N, C-alpha and C positions, 0 to 999 in steps of 0.2 A: 166585227167592229166592236168598239168599246161600248159597254153597257152604261149609258150616260147617267143613269140614276144611282148607280152602285158606288158605295164608299168603302173606306177602310173598315168602318164599323160593320158593314155587311160581310166583309171577309172574315172578321173575327166571329161574328154571330153564326154565319152559315158554314164556315169551314173549320176554323181553329177550335171554337167551343164545341163543335160536333165530333171532334176526334178525327177529322178528315185531312188535317194538314200533313203534308209529306215532308216538310222542312227542306223544300227544294232550293229556297233562297231567292226565288223570283221577286218576292215582295220586300226584301231587305237589301241594305247596302247603299241605296240611293234615296230612300224615303226617310224624312226626319221624324216620322211618327212610329215606325215599326222597326224592331231590332230582334236579331236572333240572340237568345240568352239562355244558357243552360238547357239546351234541348227543346226550346219552345220559342214561339213568336210572341214578343211582348209589345204592348202598346205603350209608347212613351208619353204621348200627349194626345189630346182630342184632335181629330182630323175631320174637316167638313168638306174636303175635296170630293166632287162628284166625277163620275167617269174615271174612277181610280184605276191606275195601272196595276196596282197590287191585286185588285180583284180580277182584272182582265186577264192577267197572265198566270193566275193560279191554275195548277193542273187538276184542281177539284172544283172548278166552275166551268159551266157550259162548254163542253168539248164536242164538236161535231167531227167525227172521225173521217167522214168523206171529205169534208172541207180541208182538214189538215193534210190528208193524203194527197189531195189535188195540189196543194202547195209544194209538197216534197217530191212527189212522183208524177204529177200531172195525170193522175188516174184515181178512180174511186178507191176507197179503203178495201184492201184485199180481204177475202174471206178465208184465205189460207191460215193454217195454224199459227204461223210465225210472221204473217204479213208479207209484204212485197219482198222478194228475194231473187237476185240474179244468179247467185251461186251460194253454196254452203260448203265450206272447206274446213280443214284443220291446219294449224300452223304452229310453228315454234321458232323462237329466236335462234339464230346461229351465233350470236354474240355472247360469249361466256359471262361477261360482267352482268349483262341483263338477265340471262337465264338463271344465274345464281340468286339475284336479288328479287326477281319477279315472283308473283303468286303462283302462276302455272307456266304457260309457255312463253311468257314475256312478249306477246304480240303487240299489246297496247303500247308498252314502252318503246318497243322497236319502231313501230309505225309513227309514233309521235316524234321520236328522235330523227327519223328519216325525213319527215315533213319539215322539221325545223332546219335540218341540214340542207334541204333543197329549197329553202326559203318559201315553201308553200304556206307556212305559218311563221309567226314571230314569237308566239307564246301559246301556252295551253292553260285554260281554266280547268282545274281538276281538284280532287280532294287529296289531302295529305294527313298522315297520322301525326298528331301533335305529341309533345313529350309526355303528356298525361294519358296518351293512347286513345284519345277521342279523334274524330275526323274534323278537319278544318278546310275551308275553301282557300285555294291559293292560285296564283298565276305563275306558272313555271316558264322561264324564258330561256333556259339553257338545258342541254342534255343532262347535266349533273342534277339540276333541279327536278327534271322529269323523273330521273332515276330515284330520287329521294321520295317520290310519291308512289313508287311501286308497292304492291301489296294492298291488303284490305283489312279493315277491322269490323266490317259489316254493319257499322252504325250509320244512321241517316246523317247527311251532311248538306248544309245550304250552299251547294256548289255555285249556283248562279249568283250568289252574293258577290263573288269575286269579279264577275263580269260587271255587275251593277256599280261596283266601286271604281271602275276605270274612269278616268277623266272624260268628260263629254267630247273633247277634241282628240281623243286617242284614235290613232290610225293603225294600231297593231292588228295584223292579220292573225286571227285566233283559231285554235282548235279548242274543242270542249269535249271532255270525257264525262259522261253523265249516265245515271240510271234511267229506267223507262219514264218515271214520273217527271224527272228533270228534263228529259228530251221532249216530253209533251209541253211543258212550260216554255221551253226554248222555241219550239215550233210555233206556239201561239205568238211569241215575241217576234219571230221572223215573218209570220203571216201579217202581223199588224205592228210595225216597228215602234218601239218605245220612244217617247219624247224625253229630252233632257238627260239622255244617257249616251254612252258610246254607240256609234253606228252598228246596229245589229248585223248589217251586211258585211261587216268585217269578219264575221264567223265563217271560216272557210272549210272547216272539217268538224263533223260531229261523230264521235265514237261512242256508241251506246254499250252499256254493260248489262249482261244478263242479270236478272234479279228476281228472286221469288218473294223475298221480304227483306226489310231493313230493321235494325234494332233501334229502339228508342235510346238516344244517347245518354240522357241523364240517369234513367233507371237502370239501364244495363251497366253503365259505368259504376254505379253504386254497388251492383251485384259483383262486379269484378274486384272492386276494392276490398270487399269482404273476404275474398278468396286468395288474392295475390298481392304481392308488393308491386304496384304498378310500374315503378321505374325499372324493374327487372324483366318486364314483359317485352318481348321483341317482335312477336308476330302472332297472327290469328289465322285459322284455316277451318273451313268446313269441307272435308273431303266429300267427293261425290258418293251417292248412294251405292251400296247399302250401308255405308259406314255409320250414319246416324249419330255423329258426334261433332263436338266443337273443340278444336285443338287450340290450346294456349301455349305458345312457346316462350320460355324464359331463359335467362342466362344459365340456369341450373338444370334445365330439362324441359320436357313437354308434359302437360297435363291435359287429359281428355275429359270433357264434360258431356253429359247426355244432351243431345240436341234438343230433346223435348223440354229440358230445363231452360235452355237458352231461348226457345220459342216463346216462352212466357213474356219475354221483353220485346216482342215484335211491335212495330208501329201499328196502331189500330187501323189506320188508313190502308195498309197493305192488303187487307181483306177485300177491298173494293177495286183493286187494280187488275185489269185484264191482260196487261202486257208483261210478259216474262222476258222478252228479247229486245226491248228498245226498238220498236218497229219503224220509227221515223228517223232513225240515224242513217248516216252514210255507210258505216260499218257497225255491226253488232258483234260483240266478242264476249265469250265466257269460257269456263273450263270445259274441256272435251271429256265428257263423262265416259269413264271406262278406258280412257287413253291417257295414261299418266304423262304429265309434262307437256301436254299439247293444249292449244286453244281451239275452240270452234269459232269460226268467223262466218257471219252471214253478210254477204255483199249485197247492198241494197241500191246504191246509186252509181252513176258513171264515175263520179269523183272518188268514191270508195274503191271501185274496181281499178281505177288508174293508180291509186296509191299502193294497193296490194300488188299489182303487177310490177310496179317500180321496186317494191321490196323484194319480189322474186328475182327480177332481173339483176339487181345489185347484190344478190346473195344474202340479204339481211334476214330473210325468213325462209324456212323450209316449209313447203306447202304441199298438201295432198288433199284428195277428196275425203269427205267424211264418209266412213263406211255405212252402207245402207241400214244395218241394224241400229247403229247409233243415231242415224238421222230419224228413223222411225220412232225411237224412244224420245228424242228431243221434241219432235212434233206432238207426240202424245202428251208430254209434260206441259207444253205450251198451250195446247187445246184444253187440257184439264184445268189449268189456271184460269183461262177465260170462262169456262163453265162455272167453276166454283165462285169466282168473283161476281159474275152476273147474278147467280143465285143469291149471294150475300146481299147484293144491292136490292134485289126484289124483295128479299125477306125483310130488309130494313124499311123500304118504302111501302111494301104491301101492294104494289101496283106495277105490272109489267111495262106500263107506259111512263112510269116515273123512275128514271135511272140515275137519280142524284145529279151527277155532272155530265153524263154521257148521252150522246145521240148516236145510235148504231144503225147501220143498214138493216132493213127488215129481214132480208134473207139470212144475214148472219145471226140475227136474233133467233130466228126460227131454228137454225141449225144448232145453236148452242143450247136451246131449250128443248130440242127434240130428243 
């Protein structure tokens, strides 16, 4: 429930000023006091509203993982490496136009296009690369608009701002494509519906993206401008390990940067995130490590399973089982992210009982610290 005494100023003091903001966009777009500006959340005017929704929905304030899991799965938070999972598969688009444009297997674009075609949704809140090669939040209502959002530049983006900007009386059935922190914020919104915004129950599909960290938009964009003519950049890519590089594609060729140099521009808050695979989504999707041109898909809910089966039936996706060795590696990576993040939190607070924003089941705590 809403923390009645908390205000916008508390959000700034406890989250933004502490380097914990994820730039998810849950606090901007509908608030007259807060705005996203050049890679940060800015205060436009003094706010005295208590029980502030900006504070309530932030993914870096009071998160009880058992409670959120009960809302999504009607079950306590899973102790498994990647959370609740009905199935773990690999897939790739059978549609040449999508496969050519997409970052890897094109599964996200294919599934969204199919959901739109079948009228399961009428639009998708997602990120899009702007002409200056930063990420912007957008609402895509057509297959062509979804296709324009394919690919990634790895910079943090206030995706949920696009939902917040919808008219209060909007009845659009929505899909949302989000990173783990954005899915957390969205789940908090769905668990306690926002006031004076479009009905959160209109969100019909949540596709989560695998994420180990995001880049700070302003500082990383400055780094890019020193090295490239930004209008000539066409695409970015971080190939799976052991490549250890960041590829920048331009109209004249490809330049590879050491990944360690790029990591210097990570969002500070990413160090405190335990979730690599967007565990509260309907479907979680990322690159299939070691299997070029394919996506890994974690099926989490019945809604996600139904959409994936529809894609298989209609021949939109080629789908296979994730090979055991790849599954083992993915589980290890997800578990190590949890362990590292939990230790970073404890190092920061100095107390195993004070986990910044998190409440975790004790059994999981013991396993991660063991």
